[in-house]
C-alpha positions in Angstrom: 18.0 5.3 -12.9 15.0 3.9 -11.0 15.0 0.2 -10.2 11.6 -1.5 -10.1 10.4 -4.7 -8.4 7.3 -6.6 -9.1 4.5 -6.9 -6.5 3.4 -10.4 -7.0 0.1 -9.9 -5.2 -0.9 -7.5 -7.9 1.1 -8.5 -11.0 1.2 -11.7 -13.0 -2.0 -12.9 -11.4 -2.6 -14.8 -14.7 -0.4 -17.4 -12.9 -0.6 -19.3 -9.6 1.3 -17.5 -6.9 4.4 -19.6 -7.0 4.6 -19.4 -10.7 4.6 -15.6 -10.6 8.3 -15.6 -9.6 9.4 -17.1 -12.9 7.0 -14.8 -14.8 8.5 -11.7 -13.1 12.0 -12.9 -13.9 11.1 -13.5 -17.5 9.7 -10.0 -17.8 13.0 -8.6 -16.6 12.4 -7.9 -12.9 15.2 -8.7 -10.5 13.3 -8.1 -7.3 9.8 -9.0 -5.9 7.5 -8.0 -3.1 4.0 -9.1 -2.1 1.5 -8.8 0.7 2.7 -11.7 2.9 4.5 -15.0 2.5 2.9 -16.8 5.4 0.7 -19.2 3.4 3.9 -21.1 2.4 6.9 -22.6 4.2 9.9 -20.3 4.0 12.0 -22.9 2.1 9.4 -23.1 -0.7 9.6 -19.3 -1.4 13.3 -19.3 -0.9 13.7 -21.9 -3.6 11.6 -19.8 -6.0 13.8 -16.8 -5.4 16.9 -18.8 -5.9 15.6 -20.5 -9.1 14.8 -17.2 -10.7 17.7 -15.1 -9.4 15.3 -12.7 -7.6 15.8 -10.5 -4.5 13.1 -10.5 -1.9 12.6 -6.7 -1.5 9.7 -6.4 1.0 6.7 -8.1 2.6 4.3 -7.1 5.4 4.2 -8.2 9.0 1.2 -10.5 9.5 -1.9 -8.4 8.8 -4.6 -10.2 10.8 -7.6 -11.8 9.0 -7.4 -10.2 5.5 -10.4 -12.1 4.2 -12.5 -10.7 7.1 -11.5 -7.2 6.3 -8.6 -6.7 8.7 -5.7 -4.6 7.3 -3.1 -4.9 10.0 -3.3 -5.1 13.8 -0.6 -2.6 14.9 -3.0 0.1 16.2 -5.4 -2.3 18.0 -5.0 -2.2 21.8 -6.4 -5.7 22.3 -4.0 -7.3 19.9 -0.6 -6.3 21.3 0.5 -9.8 22.3 -0.5 -11.1 18.8 1.4 -8.2 17.3 4.6 -9.1 19.2 4.3 -12.7 18.0 3.8 -11.5 14.5 7.1 -9.6 14.6 8.9 -12.8 15.6 7.3 -14.6 12.7 8.2 -11.9 10.2 11.8 -12.0 11.4 12.0 -15.8 10.8 10.6 -15.4 7.3 12.8 -12.4 6.5 16.0 -14.3 7.5 15.0 -17.3 5.4 14.2 -15.2 2.4 17.2 -12.8 2.7 14.8 -9.9 3.0 16.1 -6.8 4.7 12.9 -4.7 4.9 9.4 -5.3 6.1 6.3 -3.1 6.2 3.9 -2.7 9.1 0.2 -2.0 8.3 -1.5 0.1 11.0 -4.9 -1.4 10.6 -8.5 -0.1 11.1 -9.4 0.7 14.8 -13.0 -0.1 15.7 -15.3 2.7 16.7 -14.8 2.0 20.4 -11.1 2.8 20.2 -10.3 6.5 20.2 -7.8 8.0 17.7 -5.5 8.8 20.7 -5.6 5.3 22.0 -4.9 3.9 18.5 -2.0 6.3 18.2 -0.5 5.3 21.5 -0.8 1.6 20.7 0.7 2.1 17.2 3.7 4.0 18.6 4.3 1.5 21.3 4.1 -1.4 18.9 6.4 0.3 16.4 9.0 0.9 19.1 9.0 -2.8 20.0 9.0 -3.9 16.3 11.7 -1.5 15.2 14.0 -2.6 18.1 13.5 -6.3 17.4 13.9 -5.9 13.7 17.0 -3.8 14.1 18.6 -6.4 16.2 18.0 -8.9 13.4 19.4 -6.5 10.7 16.0 -5.8 9.2 14.5 -2.3 8.5 10.9 -1.4 9.2 8.6 0.9 7.2 5.1 2.1 7.7 2.7 2.9 5.0 -0.1 5.5 4.7 -3.1 4.2 2.7 -5.9 6.3 1.2 -9.3 6.1 3.0 -11.3 6.1 -0.2 -10.0 2.6 -0.9 -9.9 1.4 2.7 -12.2 3.5 4.8 -11.1 3.7 8.4 -7.5 2.9 7.9 -5.6 4.6 10.7 -2.5 5.9 8.9 -3.6 7.9 5.8 -1.3 10.9 5.3 2.4 11.5 5.0 2.5 14.2 7.7 0.8 11.8 10.1 3.4 9.1 9.3 6.3 11.5 9.9 4.8 12.5 13.3 4.4 8.9 14.3 8.0 8.2 13.3 9.1 11.2 15.4 7.2 9.8 18.4 8.7 6.3 17.9 12.2 7.8 17.8 13.9 4.9 16.0 16.5 5.3 13.2 15.3 1.9 12.0 11.9 3.2 11.1 11.2 4.9 7.8 8.2 5.7 5.5 6.9 3.6 2.7 5.8 6.3 0.2 3.0 4.9 -2.0 2.6 7.4 -4.8 -0.9 6.2 -5.7 -2.3 6.4 -2.1 -0.7 9.8 -1.5 -2.0 11.2 -4.8 -5.5 10.2 -3.7 -5.1 11.7 -0.2 -2.9 14.8 -0.6 -1.1 15.3 -3.9 2.1 17.4 -3.7 4.0 14.3 -4.7 7.3 15.8 -6.0 7.4 18.3 -3.1 6.9 15.6 -0.5 9.6 13.4 -2.1 12.0 16.3 -2.2 11.4 17.4 1.4 11.4 14.0 3.0 13.5 11.6 1.0 15.9 11.0 3.9 12.9 9.5 5.8 11.6 7.4 2.9 12.7 3.8 2.9 10.6 2.3 0.1 8.5 3.6 -2.7 5.5 2.1 -4.5 3.6 3.1 -7.5 0.3 2.9 -9.5 -1.5 5.5 -11.6 -4.7 7.3 -10.7 -7.6 6.8 -11.3 -8.0 3.0 -11.5 -4.7 2.0 -9.8 -3.3 0.7 -13.1 0.1 0.9 -14.6 2.0 4.3 -15.2 0.7 6.1 -18.2 -2.9 5.2 -17.8 -3.9 8.1 -15.6 -3.1 11.6 -14.3 0.3 11.1 -12.6 3.3 12.3 -14.5 5.6 9.4 -13.8 8.5 10.3 -16.0 8.8 13.5 -14.1 8.6 11.8 -10.7 11.2 9.3 -11.8 13.4 12.2 -12.6 12.7 13.7 -9.1 13.7 10.4 -7.4 17.0 10.5 -9.4 17.5 14.1 -8.5 17.1 13.6 -4.8 19.4 10.5 -4.8 16.8 7.8 -4.1 18.6 4.5 -4.7 16.1 2.1 -3.3 13.5 -0.1 -5.0 10.2 1.1 -6.4 7.5 -1.5 -6.0 5.1 -1.9 -8.9 1.9 -2.3 -6.9 -0.8 -1.8 -9.5 -3.7 -3.6 -11.2 -2.7 -4.2 -14.8 -5.3 -2.8 -17.1 -5.1 -5.5 -19.7 -2.8 -8.2 -18.4 0.7 -7.8 -16.8 2.9 -8.4 -19.8 0.8 -6.3 -22.1 1.1 -3.3 -19.8 4.8 -3.3 -19.2 5.7 -1.0 -22.1 6.1 1.9 -19.6 9.0 0.0 -17.9 10.8 -1.4 -21.0 13.6 1.1 -20.6 14.2 0.1 -17.0 13.8 -3.7 -16.9 16.8 -5.9 -17.7 16.8 -8.3 -20.6 16.1 -11.5 -19.0 16.9 -15.0 -20.2 14.2 -17.6 -20.1 13.9 -19.3 -16.7 12.1 -22.4 -15.7 
């Protein structure tokens, strides 16, 4: 049976960020992920996880200046030193939060950087990050993002991701398969999952169009959940969607999967 974790960047935004941990636990989630934890001291977030009996499933390496439109720095040739520093920072947070998997966003190379140079930089940075993270007991994933939502994002298709993983050559690097992004870019969701499940380390979901909860769009999620069971995927599935009418009101699709949760403070 699939197990779902709440993405606190997208869900429970009716609450302040630190209050979303309790809201997720009350809704029946036992794991959480989010964009990044770096606006808070590790001990603050660790306390929220402990208070609400939640597992920290995933977060991203530092992503650059998000407010300015940056979406990762891993493919940017002039940011290699900063990237290496970001790996050390992510390791410190992951250890404090008991998190065993982090995601690396490739970023958007500027026009002056060729695709070949961005690829070389990304591969070299991933080799460094995967080695450092492996030594710390933390897995690394990379994510392809659709270029309709984020024009210019370097990594946008699953076959590109698998080719990059081959070039990196690390057993500690796998693919974060975001069903919403891949539906927008290429479709063939079930076939991709079946053919590549051994190389997929994390799954995320949202329906299309609208990036809302399952059942609001065109993706046959009950069928895909069956496929994930069929191929033996035992990892988490991150609920990274924009609730159509409030988080709790839109959780009917997940009622069969979420645990009955006692009230937590």
